[in-house]
N, C-alpha and C positions, 0 to 999 in steps of 0.2 A: 353116535354124533349127538354133542348139546346143542337144542338151538336157542340159546337165552339168550338174551340180547342187554343183561346188565348184568356185573361179577357182582356177587355177594358174599362176605364173611362169614364165614359155619357158626359164628353167635348173634351173628344179624342178619339173616337172611333177607331182609329187606332192602333195597336201593333207598336211600335218608327222602326226605321229601315232608314238608311243612305246607299240605293245601286243608283251606277250608272257607265252606259257601253254603249257602242257605237260598232258599225260595219259598213263597207263599203259593200254596194250591189256591188256583180261584176256581169258580163256580164254570160250567161245563168247559172247559178248557182245557188241553196237556198241558202236566207241567215237565217241564226239562228245564234239565240242569246241569255245567259240567262237573266231570269229576278229575276237573286234574290232569295233564299230560292228553290231553284227543279225547278221554272216556266222556259218557252222559250214561244217567240215566232219564229213564221217563215214564211219565204216572200218564196211565189213560185220562180221561176224564171221570171223576165220580169212583176213581180207587181207595182216594184218600179223605180224610173230611175237609171241608172246605176252610179255606183261613190258618190251617196246620200247616205250621214252618218244617220245611222237607229241610235236613241238613247235611253236611258231608266233611269228612275231616280223617285227616291221618297221621294222628296223631297216638303213639303207643300202642302199635297192633301187638295183638296176645299172639306167644308163640303155637309152638307145634305144629313148626313146619314139617310135611317129607322129604325127605332128603329124595326120592325123584323125581322132585320138580324144582323148578330155577320158578323166583317172584319173578315177573316184569316190570313193574314197578311197586312204586306203596300202597300196600294195601290199603285201601277206603274205608270207614264207618258210617251206615248211612242211619237214619236215624229219621221219626217223625213226630212235632213236639205233644201230639195226642191222637190217641186213637191207632190203629193200626191199617194197614193195608185190607183193601176190600178186595181190590183185582191187581192180577197179574203188575206190574215193574219191567222193563226191560231196563237191563244195563249194555252197553258197548266198550270193548275197548279195544283200540288199535293195535293191529299186529303188523309187524317186516314183514314181507311175502317174502323177500331174497333171503332169507333166512330159512327157509322151509325145503328138506332133504327132499332129492326128487324122485316124484312117486309118493308123495304122499300131499293131504288137502291139510287145509290150514287146522281145521278139526281135528288133525290127528296130530297136531306138533302143537297146537294153542289151548288153554282151557280157562275155565273161570270157577276160582275155587269158593268156598265160605266158610269159616270158621262155624264150628262149632262147639257152644262148651258145655255138654255136656258127654261128648267124648273126650275135651279137650285136641282135638287135631283141626286141620281143616282136609274139608270135602269140598269134592270137585263135583258140577253140576251140569246137566248137558247143555251143550251150546250149539249154536250152529255159528256159522260165516258169511256173512256180507264182502263177495270177495270183490267184488266192484271198488268200496271204501274200505277195502283192509281195515275190516274188523272181525272179534270175538265178540257175540253176543250171548245173550241168555236171561231170556224172561225170569223172574223171581218173585216168591208169595211171601217172605219177608226182607226185612230191613235187617242186617246185623255188619259184620266184618264180610269185605272182598276183597277180590284178587286177580288181576289177567295171570297166567300159566303158562308156562313151557315144561316142556318133562325133558328127563335128561337119562343119560344110558341105553340101556336095553330096548326100551319101550318105543324109542324112535327111530329103529332100525328098520330099515324097509322091508317087506316079505319078499 
């Protein structure tokens, strides 16, 4: 049973989107920025250099998509204008609870992947689920390309 929320062609596995946003990191305050389509990134105080610009865009994502995954939206690329993350950031993406097969949890059906340029492919990262707000959440130690996913095929069959 496929759990996907969107249909994508085999040539371009990502739904089309053109999202861009910027935020400036302020001293002593968390920085939260929308990622489009209900997603957010949150940096705790001290996680990035004060005054750095945090940017997100969804233009020209890399290929290397695993056919066992279905992209739930266009990937987003996160970057800092200076420095790097000094503490983990939190990524949150919404999911539709009505498409989760009976007997499965949100983390069985949905995940978050990042693009690893050294491997040339998307890699799943550990996630948790905020079942009250219907969010898949990952704590990340770097910025790059990120995308919420669902899995297809046998991986989704309840045991």
